[in-house]
Short mmCIF file of the C-alpha atoms (twelve columns), coordinates in Angstrom:
data_MODEL
# 
_entry.id   MODEL 
# 
loop_
_atom_site.group_PDB 
_atom_site.id 
_atom_site.type_symbol 
_atom_site.label_atom_id 
_atom_site.label_alt_id 
_atom_site.label_comp_id 
_atom_site.label_asym_id 
_atom_site.label_seq_id 
_atom_site.Cartn_x 
_atom_site.Cartn_y 
_atom_site.Cartn_z 
_atom_site.pdbx_PDB_model_num 
ATOM 1   C CA . MET A 1   113.280 60.276 165.811 1 
ATOM 2   C CA . ARG A 2   109.995 61.333 164.399 1 
ATOM 3   C CA . LEU A 3   110.896 62.490 160.869 1 
ATOM 4   C CA . LEU A 4   108.631 64.272 158.372 1 
ATOM 5   C CA . ILE A 5   109.761 64.115 154.401 1 
ATOM 6   C CA . LEU A 6   108.167 66.352 151.985 1 
ATOM 7   C CA . GLY A 7   107.878 63.852 149.145 1 
ATOM 8   C CA . GLY A 8   109.585 60.552 149.941 1 
ATOM 9   C CA . THR A 9   108.772 58.400 147.183 1 
ATOM 10  C CA . LYS A 10  110.437 59.319 143.880 1 
ATOM 11  C CA . PHE A 11  114.427 59.417 143.950 1 
ATOM 12  C CA . LEU A 12  116.336 61.152 146.733 1 
ATOM 13  C CA . GLY A 13  113.416 61.301 148.946 1 
ATOM 14  C CA . ARG A 14  112.754 57.735 148.325 1 
ATOM 15  C CA . ALA A 15  116.367 56.689 149.163 1 
ATOM 16  C CA . THR A 16  115.939 58.983 152.175 1 
ATOM 17  C CA . THR A 17  112.937 57.232 153.340 1 
ATOM 18  C CA . GLU A 18  114.335 53.936 152.956 1 
ATOM 19  C CA . ALA A 19  117.491 54.974 155.189 1 
ATOM 20  C CA . ALA A 20  115.306 56.478 157.889 1 
ATOM 21  C CA . LEU A 21  112.786 53.456 158.226 1 
ATOM 22  C CA . ALA A 22  116.112 51.134 158.220 1 
ATOM 23  C CA . ARG A 23  117.353 52.868 160.996 1 
ATOM 24  C CA . GLY A 24  114.011 52.458 163.101 1 
ATOM 25  C CA . HIS A 25  112.692 56.153 162.781 1 
ATOM 26  C CA . GLU A 26  109.234 56.921 162.777 1 
ATOM 27  C CA . VAL A 27  108.456 58.673 159.591 1 
ATOM 28  C CA . THR A 28  105.733 60.780 157.915 1 
ATOM 29  C CA . LEU A 29  105.305 61.162 154.281 1 
ATOM 30  C CA . PHE A 30  103.605 64.271 152.958 1 
ATOM 31  C CA . ASN A 31  102.917 64.234 149.138 1 
ATOM 32  C CA . ARG A 32  100.082 64.298 146.833 1 
ATOM 33  C CA . GLY A 33  100.137 60.298 146.737 1 
ATOM 34  C CA . GLN A 34  100.840 60.270 142.912 1 
ATOM 35  C CA . THR A 35  104.402 58.872 142.740 1 
ATOM 36  C CA . ASN A 36  104.719 55.234 143.865 1 
ATOM 37  C CA . PRO A 37  101.996 55.624 146.520 1 
ATOM 38  C CA . GLU A 38  102.274 51.561 147.198 1 
ATOM 39  C CA . LEU A 39  105.846 52.227 148.811 1 
ATOM 40  C CA . PHE A 40  106.326 52.221 152.539 1 
ATOM 41  C CA . PRO A 41  103.356 50.908 153.936 1 
ATOM 42  C CA . ASN A 42  105.037 51.244 157.430 1 
ATOM 43  C CA . ALA A 43  105.300 54.994 157.092 1 
ATOM 44  C CA . GLU A 44  102.581 57.282 158.122 1 
ATOM 45  C CA . LYS A 45  101.091 59.163 154.764 1 
ATOM 46  C CA . ILE A 46  99.424  62.531 154.481 1 
ATOM 47  C CA . HIS A 47  98.359  63.236 151.049 1 
ATOM 48  C CA . GLY A 48  98.313  66.978 150.225 1 
ATOM 49  C CA . ASP A 49  99.840  69.586 147.883 1 
ATOM 50  C CA . ARG A 50  102.368 71.876 149.540 1 
ATOM 51  C CA . GLU A 51  101.764 74.290 146.636 1 
ATOM 52  C CA . HIS A 52  98.446  75.027 147.877 1 
ATOM 53  C CA . ASP A 53  97.583  73.622 151.233 1 
ATOM 54  C CA . LEU A 54  99.531  72.883 154.344 1 
ATOM 55  C CA . SER A 55  96.705  72.535 156.857 1 
ATOM 56  C CA . LEU A 56  97.027  68.848 157.225 1 
ATOM 57  C CA . LEU A 57  100.251 69.460 158.994 1 
ATOM 58  C CA . ASP A 58  98.725  71.787 161.604 1 
ATOM 59  C CA . GLY A 59  98.712  70.781 165.212 1 
ATOM 60  C CA . ARG A 60  101.432 67.845 164.659 1 
ATOM 61  C CA . SER A 61  105.065 68.131 165.488 1 
ATOM 62  C CA . TRP A 62  108.264 66.108 164.430 1 
ATOM 63  C CA . ASP A 63  111.915 66.029 165.611 1 
ATOM 64  C CA . ALA A 64  113.164 67.197 161.983 1 
ATOM 65  C CA . VAL A 65  111.775 67.722 158.197 1 
ATOM 66  C CA . ILE A 66  113.754 66.937 155.148 1 
ATOM 67  C CA . ASP A 67  112.808 68.883 152.061 1 
ATOM 68  C CA . PRO A 68  113.973 67.378 148.899 1 
ATOM 69  C CA . SER A 69  111.049 68.639 146.883 1 
ATOM 70  C CA . GLY A 70  111.090 72.457 146.894 1 
ATOM 71  C CA . TYR A 71  112.205 74.537 144.013 1 
ATOM 72  C CA . VAL A 72  110.150 77.718 144.269 1 
ATOM 73  C CA . PRO A 73  110.815 80.134 147.066 1 
ATOM 74  C CA . HIS A 74  107.180 81.273 147.984 1 
ATOM 75  C CA . THR A 75  106.519 77.210 148.465 1 
ATOM 76  C CA . VAL A 76  109.438 76.766 150.542 1 
ATOM 77  C CA . ARG A 77  108.921 79.659 152.527 1 
ATOM 78  C CA . ALA A 78  105.423 78.354 153.221 1 
ATOM 79  C CA . SER A 79  106.498 75.115 154.138 1 
ATOM 80  C CA . ALA A 80  109.223 76.609 156.732 1 
ATOM 81  C CA . GLU A 81  106.710 79.148 158.161 1 
ATOM 82  C CA . ALA A 82  103.930 76.210 158.607 1 
ATOM 83  C CA . LEU A 83  106.805 74.000 160.418 1 
ATOM 84  C CA . ALA A 84  108.578 76.588 162.423 1 
ATOM 85  C CA . ASP A 85  106.942 75.535 165.735 1 
ATOM 86  C CA . ALA A 86  106.191 71.915 164.592 1 
ATOM 87  C CA . VAL A 87  109.773 70.875 163.996 1 
ATOM 88  C CA . ASP A 88  113.078 71.313 165.830 1 
ATOM 89  C CA . HIS A 89  115.399 71.079 162.753 1 
ATOM 90  C CA . TYR A 90  114.948 72.035 158.761 1 
ATOM 91  C CA . LEU A 91  117.104 70.339 156.313 1 
ATOM 92  C CA . TYR A 92  116.779 71.965 152.807 1 
ATOM 93  C CA . VAL A 93  118.045 69.861 149.789 1 
ATOM 94  C CA . SER A 94  119.617 72.689 147.682 1 
ATOM 95  C CA . SER A 95  122.025 72.240 144.626 1 
ATOM 96  C CA . ILE A 96  125.556 73.199 143.548 1 
ATOM 97  C CA . SER A 97  123.697 75.156 140.968 1 
ATOM 98  C CA . VAL A 98  123.225 77.903 143.466 1 
ATOM 99  C CA . TYR A 99  126.924 79.161 142.808 1 
ATOM 100 C CA . ALA A 100 127.256 82.049 140.727 1 
ATOM 101 C CA . ASP A 101 129.919 80.662 138.162 1 
ATOM 102 C CA . PHE A 102 131.624 77.427 137.387 1 
ATOM 103 C CA . PHE A 103 134.939 78.850 136.118 1 
ATOM 104 C CA . GLY A 104 136.850 77.109 138.924 1 
ATOM 105 C CA . PRO A 105 136.145 75.362 142.241 1 
ATOM 106 C CA . SER A 106 133.286 76.366 144.687 1 
ATOM 107 C CA . ASN A 107 133.067 76.226 148.320 1 
ATOM 108 C CA . GLU A 108 130.031 76.746 150.699 1 
ATOM 109 C CA . GLU A 109 131.089 80.609 150.866 1 
ATOM 110 C CA . SER A 110 131.299 81.096 147.202 1 
ATOM 111 C CA . GLY A 111 128.890 83.992 145.585 1 
ATOM 112 C CA . ARG A 112 125.498 82.530 144.508 1 
ATOM 113 C CA . LYS A 113 123.565 83.110 141.329 1 
ATOM 114 C CA . GLU A 114 121.000 86.300 141.404 1 
ATOM 115 C CA . LEU A 115 117.563 85.748 139.848 1 
ATOM 116 C CA . GLY A 116 117.943 89.176 137.764 1 
ATOM 117 C CA . ASP A 117 114.832 89.336 135.277 1 
ATOM 118 C CA . LEU A 118 113.883 85.716 135.559 1 
ATOM 119 C CA . PRO A 119 110.431 84.662 136.917 1 
ATOM 120 C CA . VAL A 120 110.417 84.023 140.634 1 
ATOM 121 C CA . ASP A 121 107.355 82.101 140.769 1 
ATOM 122 C CA . ARG A 122 107.982 78.740 138.645 1 
ATOM 123 C CA . LEU A 123 110.747 77.050 137.165 1 
ATOM 124 C CA . LEU A 124 111.438 77.394 133.646 1 
ATOM 125 C CA . GLU A 125 111.548 74.587 131.104 1 
ATOM 126 C CA . ASP A 126 115.171 75.263 130.231 1 
ATOM 127 C CA . TYR A 127 116.109 75.337 133.846 1 
ATOM 128 C CA . SER A 128 117.752 78.869 133.403 1 
ATOM 129 C CA . ASN A 129 116.364 80.072 136.624 1 
ATOM 130 C CA . TYR A 130 117.001 76.625 138.725 1 
ATOM 131 C CA . GLY A 131 120.040 77.803 140.651 1 
ATOM 132 C CA . PRO A 132 118.823 81.335 141.330 1 
ATOM 133 C CA . LEU A 133 115.467 79.932 142.865 1 
ATOM 134 C CA . LYS A 134 117.394 77.306 144.844 1 
ATOM 135 C CA . ALA A 135 119.569 80.388 146.284 1 
ATOM 136 C CA . LEU A 136 116.134 82.121 147.243 1 
ATOM 137 C CA . CYS A 137 114.683 78.966 148.904 1 
ATOM 138 C CA . GLU A 138 117.736 78.655 151.052 1 
ATOM 139 C CA . ASP A 139 117.365 82.459 152.009 1 
ATOM 140 C CA . ALA A 140 113.734 81.627 152.757 1 
ATOM 141 C CA . VAL A 141 114.504 78.516 155.040 1 
ATOM 142 C CA . ALA A 142 117.577 80.573 156.571 1 
ATOM 143 C CA . GLU A 143 115.222 83.521 157.558 1 
ATOM 144 C CA . THR A 144 112.372 81.561 158.896 1 
ATOM 145 C CA . LEU A 145 114.508 79.143 161.129 1 
ATOM 146 C CA . PRO A 146 117.698 80.987 161.537 1 
ATOM 147 C CA . ASP A 147 119.615 78.562 164.052 1 
ATOM 148 C CA . ARG A 148 117.611 75.346 163.383 1 
ATOM 149 C CA . HIS A 149 118.433 74.325 159.515 1 
ATOM 150 C CA . VAL A 150 120.831 72.984 157.675 1 
ATOM 151 C CA . LEU A 151 121.532 73.712 153.718 1 
ATOM 152 C CA . VAL A 152 122.674 70.724 151.534 1 
ATOM 153 C CA . ARG A 153 124.131 71.431 148.127 1 
ATOM 154 C CA . PRO A 154 124.463 68.341 146.199 1 
ATOM 155 C CA . GLY A 155 126.311 67.735 142.897 1 
ATOM 156 C CA . LEU A 156 124.664 65.226 140.283 1 
ATOM 157 C CA . ILE A 157 122.808 62.439 142.169 1 
ATOM 158 C CA . VAL A 158 123.121 59.062 140.696 1 
ATOM 159 C CA . GLY A 159 122.052 55.701 141.414 1 
ATOM 160 C CA . PRO A 160 119.025 53.443 141.604 1 
ATOM 161 C CA . HIS A 161 115.887 54.828 140.463 1 
ATOM 162 C CA . ASP A 162 117.703 57.637 138.955 1 
ATOM 163 C CA . PRO A 163 115.053 59.354 136.599 1 
ATOM 164 C CA . THR A 164 117.217 61.665 134.676 1 
ATOM 165 C CA . GLY A 165 119.535 59.386 132.647 1 
ATOM 166 C CA . ARG A 166 122.641 61.363 132.993 1 
ATOM 167 C CA . PHE A 167 124.795 59.047 134.966 1 
ATOM 168 C CA . THR A 168 122.717 56.125 133.928 1 
ATOM 169 C CA . TYR A 169 123.763 56.678 130.327 1 
ATOM 170 C CA . TRP A 170 127.485 55.479 130.931 1 
ATOM 171 C CA . PRO A 171 127.002 52.158 132.660 1 
ATOM 172 C CA . HIS A 172 124.359 51.091 130.168 1 
ATOM 173 C CA . ARG A 173 126.098 52.245 127.125 1 
ATOM 174 C CA . VAL A 174 129.337 50.594 128.167 1 
ATOM 175 C CA . ALA A 175 127.470 47.435 128.948 1 
ATOM 176 C CA . ARG A 176 126.316 47.433 125.280 1 
ATOM 177 C CA . GLY A 177 129.838 47.154 124.115 1 
ATOM 178 C CA . GLY A 178 131.698 47.979 120.991 1 
ATOM 179 C CA . ASP A 179 133.351 51.219 120.282 1 
ATOM 180 C CA . VAL A 180 132.373 54.001 123.177 1 
ATOM 181 C CA . LEU A 181 132.780 57.617 122.561 1 
ATOM 182 C CA . ALA A 182 134.685 58.784 125.608 1 
ATOM 183 C CA . PRO A 183 135.443 62.342 126.249 1 
ATOM 184 C CA . SER A 184 139.264 63.170 126.587 1 
ATOM 185 C CA . PRO A 185 141.367 63.623 128.705 1 
ATOM 186 C CA . PRO A 186 140.738 60.226 130.440 1 
ATOM 187 C CA . ASP A 187 142.283 61.686 133.661 1 
ATOM 188 C CA . GLU A 188 139.966 64.642 134.167 1 
ATOM 189 C CA . ASN A 189 137.759 64.343 137.043 1 
ATOM 190 C CA . VAL A 190 133.987 64.198 137.267 1 
ATOM 191 C CA . GLN A 191 131.822 64.452 140.588 1 
ATOM 192 C CA . PHE A 192 128.483 62.894 141.538 1 
ATOM 193 C CA . VAL A 193 126.918 61.281 144.656 1 
ATOM 194 C CA . ASP A 194 125.240 57.942 144.978 1 
ATOM 195 C CA . VAL A 195 121.475 58.817 146.280 1 
ATOM 196 C CA . ARG A 196 121.895 55.842 148.722 1 
ATOM 197 C CA . ASP A 197 125.292 57.717 150.382 1 
ATOM 198 C CA . LEU A 198 123.636 60.929 150.423 1 
ATOM 199 C CA . ALA A 199 120.248 60.030 151.789 1 
ATOM 200 C CA . ASP A 200 122.053 58.278 154.817 1 
ATOM 201 C CA . TRP A 201 123.925 61.170 155.614 1 
ATOM 202 C CA . LEU A 202 120.832 63.383 155.233 1 
ATOM 203 C CA . VAL A 203 119.158 61.047 158.076 1 
ATOM 204 C CA . THR A 204 122.236 61.620 160.041 1 
ATOM 205 C CA . LEU A 205 122.355 65.174 159.909 1 
ATOM 206 C CA . CYS A 206 118.942 65.261 161.131 1 
ATOM 207 C CA . GLU A 207 119.550 62.892 164.117 1 
ATOM 208 C CA . THR A 208 122.672 65.051 165.073 1 
ATOM 209 C CA . ARG A 209 120.705 68.310 164.479 1 
ATOM 210 C CA . ARG A 210 123.918 69.624 162.477 1 
ATOM 211 C CA . PRO A 211 123.617 73.230 161.202 1 
ATOM 212 C CA . GLY A 212 125.449 74.806 158.320 1 
ATOM 213 C CA . LYS A 213 125.939 74.644 154.668 1 
ATOM 214 C CA . PHE A 214 127.367 71.641 152.763 1 
ATOM 215 C CA . ASN A 215 128.438 71.014 149.524 1 
ATOM 216 C CA . ALA A 216 127.351 67.173 149.125 1 
ATOM 217 C CA . VAL A 217 129.313 65.097 146.156 1 
ATOM 218 C CA . GLN A 218 132.185 62.758 146.094 1 
ATOM 219 C CA . PRO A 219 135.613 64.486 145.848 1 
ATOM 220 C CA . GLY A 220 135.844 63.475 142.256 1 
ATOM 221 C CA . LEU A 221 137.308 60.498 140.054 1 
ATOM 222 C CA . PRO A 222 138.865 60.312 136.687 1 
ATOM 223 C CA . TRP A 223 136.532 59.452 133.533 1 
ATOM 224 C CA . GLN A 224 138.826 56.481 133.010 1 
ATOM 225 C CA . GLU A 225 138.232 54.977 136.309 1 
ATOM 226 C CA . LEU A 226 134.371 55.575 136.098 1 
ATOM 227 C CA . LEU A 227 134.152 53.876 132.528 1 
ATOM 228 C CA . GLU A 228 136.512 51.122 133.151 1 
ATOM 229 C CA . THR A 229 134.564 50.079 136.242 1 
ATOM 230 C CA . CYS A 230 131.370 50.175 134.042 1 
ATOM 231 C CA . ARG A 231 133.147 47.812 131.522 1 
ATOM 232 C CA . GLU A 232 134.496 45.549 134.700 1 
ATOM 233 C CA . VAL A 233 130.967 45.379 136.340 1 
ATOM 234 C CA . SER A 234 129.006 44.683 133.146 1 
ATOM 235 C CA . GLY A 235 131.524 42.214 131.636 1 
ATOM 236 C CA . SER A 236 131.446 44.147 128.561 1 
ATOM 237 C CA . ASP A 237 133.904 43.945 125.710 1 
ATOM 238 C CA . ALA A 238 133.608 47.527 125.108 1 
ATOM 239 C CA . GLU A 239 136.653 49.764 123.592 1 
ATOM 240 C CA . LEU A 240 136.851 53.290 124.763 1 
ATOM 241 C CA . VAL A 241 137.711 55.698 122.077 1 
ATOM 242 C CA . TRP A 242 139.011 58.959 123.547 1 
ATOM 243 C CA . VAL A 243 137.717 62.110 121.542 1 
ATOM 244 C CA . ASP A 244 139.171 65.570 122.064 1 
ATOM 245 C CA . GLY A 245 136.811 67.937 123.718 1 
ATOM 246 C CA . ASP A 246 137.261 70.588 121.101 1 
ATOM 247 C CA . PHE A 247 136.522 68.207 118.741 1 
ATOM 248 C CA . LEU A 248 133.137 67.370 120.133 1 
ATOM 249 C CA . LEU A 249 132.167 71.023 120.592 1 
ATOM 250 C CA . GLY A 250 132.939 71.206 116.636 1 
ATOM 251 C CA . GLN A 251 130.632 68.253 115.956 1 
ATOM 252 C CA . GLY A 252 128.042 69.857 117.905 1 
ATOM 253 C CA . VAL A 253 127.949 67.462 120.701 1 
ATOM 254 C CA . GLU A 254 126.076 68.938 123.428 1 
ATOM 255 C CA . GLN A 255 127.583 69.334 126.996 1 
ATOM 256 C CA . TRP A 256 126.267 67.798 129.906 1 
ATOM 257 C CA . MET A 257 122.831 66.110 128.461 1 
ATOM 258 C CA . GLY A 258 124.038 65.407 124.968 1 
ATOM 259 C CA . LEU A 259 127.207 63.673 126.448 1 
ATOM 260 C CA . PRO A 260 126.244 63.278 129.898 1 
ATOM 261 C CA . MET A 261 128.388 64.944 132.587 1 
ATOM 262 C CA . TRP A 262 130.869 66.212 130.018 1 
ATOM 263 C CA . MET A 263 131.709 69.796 130.342 1 
ATOM 264 C CA . HIS A 264 134.471 71.222 128.285 1 
ATOM 265 C CA . GLU A 265 133.935 75.001 128.002 1 
ATOM 266 C CA . GLU A 266 136.072 76.767 130.722 1 
ATOM 267 C CA . GLU A 267 132.975 78.493 132.119 1 
ATOM 268 C CA . TRP A 268 131.498 75.050 133.217 1 
ATOM 269 C CA . ARG A 269 134.351 72.899 134.104 1 
ATOM 270 C CA . GLY A 270 134.181 74.008 137.749 1 
ATOM 271 C CA . ILE A 271 131.192 72.113 138.040 1 
ATOM 272 C CA . HIS A 272 132.792 68.880 138.741 1 
ATOM 273 C CA . MET A 273 135.426 71.061 141.408 1 
ATOM 274 C CA . ALA A 274 133.236 71.581 144.254 1 
ATOM 275 C CA . ASP A 275 135.014 71.449 147.525 1 
ATOM 276 C CA . VAL A 276 133.410 68.976 149.951 1 
ATOM 277 C CA . SER A 277 135.693 69.119 152.682 1 
ATOM 278 C CA . LEU A 278 133.141 70.291 155.270 1 
ATOM 279 C CA . ALA A 279 130.702 67.419 154.181 1 
ATOM 280 C CA . LEU A 280 133.497 64.829 154.798 1 
ATOM 281 C CA . ALA A 281 133.997 66.482 158.188 1 
ATOM 282 C CA . ALA A 282 130.288 65.859 158.856 1 
ATOM 283 C CA . GLY A 283 130.272 62.539 158.035 1 
ATOM 284 C CA . LEU A 284 129.537 61.983 154.377 1 
ATOM 285 C CA . THR A 285 130.951 58.698 153.105 1 
ATOM 286 C CA . PHE A 286 130.945 56.959 149.920 1 
ATOM 287 C CA . ARG A 287 130.352 53.450 148.925 1 
ATOM 288 C CA . PRO A 288 132.657 51.793 146.088 1 
ATOM 289 C CA . LEU A 289 131.961 52.837 142.560 1 
ATOM 290 C CA . GLU A 290 131.159 49.170 141.603 1 
ATOM 291 C CA . GLU A 291 127.960 49.268 143.813 1 
ATOM 292 C CA . THR A 292 126.867 52.521 142.312 1 
ATOM 293 C CA . VAL A 293 127.350 51.205 138.686 1 
ATOM 294 C CA . ARG A 294 125.590 47.688 139.436 1 
ATOM 295 C CA . ALA A 295 122.579 49.428 141.016 1 
ATOM 296 C CA . THR A 296 122.191 51.687 138.059 1 
ATOM 297 C CA . LEU A 297 122.498 48.966 135.736 1 
ATOM 298 C CA . ASP A 298 119.879 47.087 137.968 1 
ATOM 299 C CA . ASP A 299 117.431 49.798 138.920 1 
ATOM 300 C CA . ALA A 300 117.778 52.690 136.780 1 
ATOM 301 C CA . GLU A 301 116.881 53.180 132.797 1 
ATOM 302 C CA . THR A 302 118.322 55.397 130.275 1 
ATOM 303 C CA . THR A 303 116.031 58.020 128.382 1 
ATOM 304 C CA . GLU A 304 116.081 59.793 125.296 1 
ATOM 305 C CA . ALA A 305 116.726 62.949 127.029 1 
ATOM 306 C CA . ALA A 306 120.204 62.325 128.036 1 
ATOM 307 C CA . GLY A 307 123.068 60.646 125.745 1 
ATOM 308 C CA . LEU A 308 123.826 60.346 122.267 1 
ATOM 309 C CA . SER A 309 121.834 57.956 120.151 1 
ATOM 310 C CA . PRO A 310 123.698 54.882 118.774 1 
ATOM 311 C CA . GLU A 311 123.419 56.622 115.166 1 
ATOM 312 C CA . ARG A 312 124.704 60.093 116.283 1 
ATOM 313 C CA . GLU A 313 127.677 58.318 118.430 1 
ATOM 314 C CA . ARG A 314 128.609 56.376 115.273 1 
ATOM 315 C CA . GLU A 315 128.451 59.429 113.378 1 
ATOM 316 C CA . VAL A 316 130.808 61.349 115.608 1 
ATOM 317 C CA . LEU A 317 133.319 58.448 116.062 1 
ATOM 318 C CA . GLU A 318 133.571 58.145 112.226 1 
ATOM 319 C CA . ALA A 319 134.443 62.016 112.066 1 
ATOM 320 C CA . TRP A 320 137.005 61.685 114.624 1 
ATOM 321 C CA . LYS A 321 138.548 58.569 113.010 1 
ATOM 322 C CA . ALA A 322 138.856 60.430 109.782 1 
ATOM 323 C CA . HIS A 323 140.159 63.395 111.626 1 
ATOM 324 C CA . ALA A 324 142.680 61.379 113.297 1 
ATOM 325 C CA . SER A 325 143.704 59.636 109.942 1 
ATOM 326 C CA . ALA A 326 144.279 62.956 108.187 1 
ATOM 327 C CA . SER A 327 146.093 64.510 110.819 1 
# 
């Protein structure tokens, strides 16, 4: 298969390029050449900026294109239009953030967010228009290639080379040992997907020219299983201290980024309840959690943008222990 990837060297694009090359496909990367340009010497590389000029793609053809790097509708529409006669199949990587609300479970036919008065030409720093923009990007692809596209909506993507630090916080924090603040209840599920599993499946969807819309995340596993696995893989002496969600909110602990992946308020708890039955039926599979944790420890670093600092964690834990003693 001749495969064009828009991007291909950072995170999901990188894993997708690795998967496609491993299967023997002929891969062309179209990007600015600014991120990890030394990667993939065996792939064809076309350096250009999709935001301003797609002319370097003129006169070429591929069996499929994977677009994991489109965030603004006019950019995605321009790419879809430029490639409409050049590819047989267009795979657009969207997000479960397109859904209108997360009070409960979502499936592929759930309502999507609307942009309202938010800007349509740029992604805001607080990401408040991220979901609506992704929804409009989906529309751009669907309208341009109505019978030759697939829309993939991942949840949180994790694993090697993850630049966000969100999932990454947990394996590294547990590995450091000591008392680890963990969000109660331990049996509440979280959802995420290993970037390598997602990437393999994206290539499969292109090989089979599978159309449709798909949520792409594992079905969910309990916090306790995740954190116990982090402890086992790292050989840590960590002690998990389960702290009530209402108490965490009262202490000003931020959801999602402050305590990564944690969502407690009712309006957000559905973020970990996506229905993935269609993706499972279409061949999405998942490696053992141990492999994801190990790869995260080996090939992904934490960032200051995600997770509690050691000082802040100790402060909240001390407050929780005092609260528990007084109760």
